[in-house]
C-alpha positions in Angstrom: 63.5 18.8 -1.2 65.6 15.7 -1.1 66.2 14.1 2.3 69.3 15.2 4.1 71.5 12.3 3.1 70.6 12.5 -0.6 71.0 16.3 -0.5 74.6 15.9 0.8 75.3 13.4 -1.9 73.8 15.6 -4.5 76.0 18.6 -3.4 79.1 16.4 -3.4 78.4 15.1 -6.9 77.5 18.5 -8.3 80.7 20.0 -6.9 82.7 17.2 -8.3 81.1 17.6 -11.7 81.4 21.4 -11.7 78.3 21.6 -13.9 76.6 25.0 -13.3 73.1 23.6 -13.7 73.7 20.9 -11.1 75.5 23.3 -8.8 72.4 25.5 -8.8 70.1 22.5 -8.3 72.2 21.2 -5.4 72.4 24.6 -3.8 68.7 25.1 -3.9 68.0 21.6 -2.4 70.6 22.3 0.3 69.2 25.8 1.0 65.8 24.3 1.7 67.4 22.5 4.7 69.3 25.5 6.1 68.5 28.4 8.3 67.3 31.5 6.4 70.7 33.2 6.8 72.6 30.2 5.7 70.3 29.5 2.8 70.6 33.1 1.6 74.4 32.9 1.8 74.5 29.5 -0.1 72.3 30.8 -2.9 73.9 34.2 -3.2 77.3 32.6 -3.5 76.2 31.3 -6.9 75.2 34.7 -8.2 78.1 34.7 -10.7 76.6 31.6 -12.4 73.4 33.4 -13.0 75.1 36.7 -14.0 76.6 35.0 -17.1 73.4 35.2 -19.0 73.7 31.5 -20.0 70.2 30.6 -21.3 70.6 27.0 -20.3 70.7 28.2 -16.6 67.7 30.4 -17.0 65.2 28.1 -15.2 67.6 27.2 -12.4 68.4 30.8 -11.8 64.7 31.8 -11.9 63.9 29.1 -9.3 66.8 30.4 -7.2 65.5 33.9 -7.4 62.0 32.7 -6.5 63.3 30.8 -3.5 65.2 33.9 -2.3 62.2 36.1 -3.0 59.9 33.9 -0.9 62.5 33.9 1.9 62.9 37.6 1.9 59.1 38.1 1.8 58.7 35.8 4.8 61.3 37.9 6.7 59.6 41.1 5.6 62.7 42.2 3.7 60.4 43.6 1.0 62.9 45.6 -1.1 65.1 42.5 -1.5 62.0 40.4 -2.2 60.9 42.8 -4.9 64.3 42.8 -6.4 64.4 39.0 -6.6 60.8 38.8 -8.0 61.8 41.4 -10.7 65.0 39.4 -11.5 62.9 36.2 -11.8 60.3 38.0 -14.0 63.1 39.3 -16.3 64.7 35.9 -16.7 61.4 34.1 -17.4 60.3 36.7 -19.9 63.7 36.5 -21.7 63.3 32.7 -21.8 59.6 33.0 -22.8 58.8 30.6 -20.0 55.1 31.2 -19.5 54.7 28.6 -16.8 57.4 30.1 -14.5 56.2 33.6 -15.3 52.8 32.4 -13.9 54.6 31.3 -10.7 56.2 34.7 -10.1 52.9 36.6 -10.1 51.6 35.2 -6.8 55.0 36.1 -5.2 54.6 39.6 -6.5 51.1 39.7 -5.0 52.4 38.4 -1.6 55.0 41.2 -1.6 52.4 43.8 -2.5 50.1 42.6 0.3 52.9 42.7 2.8 53.7 46.2 1.7 50.0 47.3 2.1 49.5 47.8 -1.6 46.0 46.2 -1.8 45.2 47.5 -5.3 48.5 46.2 -6.8 48.1 42.8 -5.0 44.5 42.5 -6.4 45.8 43.2 -9.9 48.5 40.4 -9.5 45.9 38.0 -8.0 43.4 38.8 -10.8 46.2 38.0 -13.3 47.0 34.8 -11.5 43.3 33.7 -11.7 43.0 34.8 -15.3 46.0 32.7 -16.3 44.5 29.6 -14.7 40.7 29.9 -15.2 38.4 27.5 -13.5 41.1 26.2 -11.1 39.3 26.3 -7.8 42.4 26.4 -5.6 43.8 29.4 -7.5 40.6 31.4 -7.2 40.3 30.4 -3.5 43.9 31.5 -2.9 43.3 34.9 -4.5 40.2 35.6 -2.6 41.5 34.4 0.8 44.7 36.5 0.3 42.6 39.6 -0.4 40.3 38.8 2.6 43.4 38.5 4.8 44.7 41.9 3.5 41.3 43.5 4.1 41.2 42.1 7.6 44.8 43.5 8.3 43.6 46.9 7.0 40.6 46.7 9.4 38.2 46.6 6.4 35.7 44.0 7.6 33.2 44.6 4.8 35.8 44.0 2.1 37.1 40.9 4.0 33.5 39.5 4.1 33.0 40.2 0.4 36.2 38.4 -0.5 35.3 35.4 1.7 31.8 35.3 0.2 33.4 35.3 -3.3 35.9 32.6 -2.5 35.0 29.1 -3.8 34.9 26.4 -1.2 36.9 23.7 -3.1 35.5 21.1 -0.7 37.3 22.8 2.2 36.2 25.2 5.0 37.1 28.8 4.5 39.5 30.3 7.0 41.8 33.3 7.3 44.2 33.6 10.1 
């Protein structure tokens, strides 16, 4: 995000211009600096802009949905997180934005892991790895996330297997 001063200026300029794309950008930058409740209110206030179906706003609205989905997941508000991830996926599919679609899949995996749906999370993480073959950090992320889930489910053998399969990427392995 922009530093506080620049974010305030961005919000002022976006509001003065009234351009929906810049209003969404400014709201997201501002939300990154706010408390979760204030960030949610700020981003949801712009729902009418995203409800228009304007294709030129598709990416900005997808990013807004992603930001909200991550926030809801972090607060364990899983129904709302799933709804935002589904909205993001629908937008990126309609826009045929493969890059942003690849970004929503790890969020869907995170939500599935928080919900205790190991098999669904594994499918999402396998898809994430398949879309980015050979990327060490992506494969590492997938295996460490599954190891953490197995640990949470008190499945030490599965956790050990995931840790053993995780590439090192020149960093030590760790799950919290």
